[in-house]
N, C-alpha and C positions, 0 to 999 in steps of 0.2 A: 219562772215553764222551761222544761226543760227540752231544747230542740235538738234530741240524742236516740239513740235506738239502746235503748233499757237490755240490758243484758246482764245475766251474772256470773262470777266470774267462777273461773278454774271446774275441779275435781269429776267423781261422775255417783254424783251422786243418785239413786234410784227414785227420782224424783219427778215433777211434770215439767217440771227446765231443764230434764237433763234425756234425753232420749237416745235414737241415732241418729241425727240429724247432728245434734251438737258433736257428738262423737266422731262424728263421720268431718265435723268441721276444727276440729282440733289436728286429725290426723291427715288432713290436705293442709295446714298452717294455716287455714283459717280465722282470726281471731274468732267469731261467732258463725251462727248457723244459717242466720239471715243473709249469706251468702246462695244458701239453695234459691231463696225464691229470688232472689236477682239472675238464676242462671235459668229459672221455670220462664222468667220473666221473657229474660233471652233467646231464650231457646223459641216460644212460642210466637216473638212477635220480629227479634233479633231487628233489633233496637239499634244498638253501638256496635260501630264499624270500624272498621281499620283506619287510625290517622283522621279519627272522630274528635271533636272534644266535652269533654261529659262532664258535669258540676250535677255534684253527687251531697246534696244539703241530708246534714245528721248523720252524718259521713263515719264516726266516733260508732266501736274501734277499728272500722280500716278493710273488711271484708268486702263494703258493694266499693273501694275504692281499688284495693289490690286484685277482685274480676276484673272490674271496667277496665282497669291498668292492659291486666293480660287481655282483654279484644282490641283497644284501641291501638297497640301494639306502639313501638318508641315513637311513632312518629304523630303521633295522636299524643293528645293532652287532657288533662286527669287532673279538676280539679278539688275539694273535699271542703266542709263547712261542718264545725258545728263547737255547740261549749263544754264538749270535752278533747283536751288535746287528743293527738291516735298517737299513741306511741311503740304502735308494729313498723318495719323499716317500709319503706313508699322508693318503687323507681326512681329512676330522674325525674322524669319528666310526670310525678305528680303532687301537689301542690293539698299539702291540708293544715285551714287556718280554725285556727280557735276566732270563735265568730257568731256572735248572733242575729239570727236571720234575717232579726226583726230592726237591727241597727237603723240608721238611717246617716251615720259619717260616709260623707263621698269618699272618704279613698277607702275603708275599709270595701266598699265596692271596685272601687279602680282597682283593688291590688288582685280580689277574684276576678276582674277582667269579664267580658262578654260573648257574643258571637259564640255561643253553643249549639251542637248540634244535639246534643239530647241533657233535659234534667232527670236529678232523679231524688225525692223526696220517699225517706222510708223513715220521715221523722214522726217520731209520738211521745206525747204531753207524761210528765209523773202523772199515771194511773191514780184515780183513787179511792175506785170499786162503784160507786153514780156512778151506771152505765149512763145517763143523761148529761152528767157534768165532762166529765171523760172524754163521749163523744163531740159536744162544743169546744172544750180545748183543743183534739184534736181537728176536728174545723178551722178553729182561727189559725191553726200549721199549717193546716191545705188552700188557705184561700193566703197567705202569706208564699208557701211557695206558688202557687198560682201567680201571683202578684209579680214573679223572680221568674218564674218561667215566658214571663210576656213580652220583660223587659229585656231578657239576656238570652231568649233560643233566636236562631239565622230565621230567616219564613222556611218553613220543611218541616221543619225539629221536633222535635219528642217526647215529650215530657211523662213522667210517669209518678203514681203520686198514693202514697198509704191511708189511708184514709179508714176512721172508728164507723160504721156504717152504724149511723143514728138518721133520725127523724128528717135533718139536712141533708142530708146526705148525698140526694135523686136534683134537690135541688145546687149541689155546687154541682154536680155532674152533669147538669145541663149546662151547667155557665160553662162549663171546662170544653164544651158539645159546642157550642158556638166560636170557640173560637180555634178549634181543630178542627181537624176534615174527617176524622176519625178517632170516638171513643167508643170502650171496650173494658168491661168490670171483670178484673182476673181474681183468683184467690188462690195462690199455687198452693201443693199438695203440702211443701213446705211450714207453711203455717199450723199452729199451729189448732187443735177441732177447740177447742173454746173459747181461740180466740176468735176477735168480730172485728177483726180488718180485712182490708180488701184492696182490690190497687188498682186505682183508675189509668190505661194506657191509655194516652193520645198519641193522635202521627197528628203528622201534616197541618204544622203553626199555621196558618190563616197569614 
């Protein structure tokens, strides 16, 4: 199971995978269009601030890492995890680890650290085309992201998690709500219209 964003490489073919967001990302130096989703979330909720610590789960190819680093500045710290290596150039206050979020090796998590102010998860499974299967796989990643957020967030911290909307999404959202002071559902305009993805934005970790 992949714990990374799925993007298609290069080119400007006129298909559903190449739209004005894709073009804009390449023109502004980001490796993927997903950066605009985080920008919309940030504009609406103002989660990432100067000097803060951010953990990005499923960070490849690096767009969210780069944008989060712009927001934290050099006095902050941004850490990313993904099964795939991040190959773009990163600032010195950003670290990207090739690592499975399901790792049970304490040394892995010691390297990642803790006391983060924001945990982001844009993880998505390899899709099968079967909605129920894809939703179940998405939920498994979300459950793990939530567990990591509970363990690694500071009190009052924030959690952003992408989930494929399905029968269990409501129950998962309610579980998150029990651990945070506020929870909102948000679908960025940059999300593809046909996509069933939605973002859970939780603030004020209890």
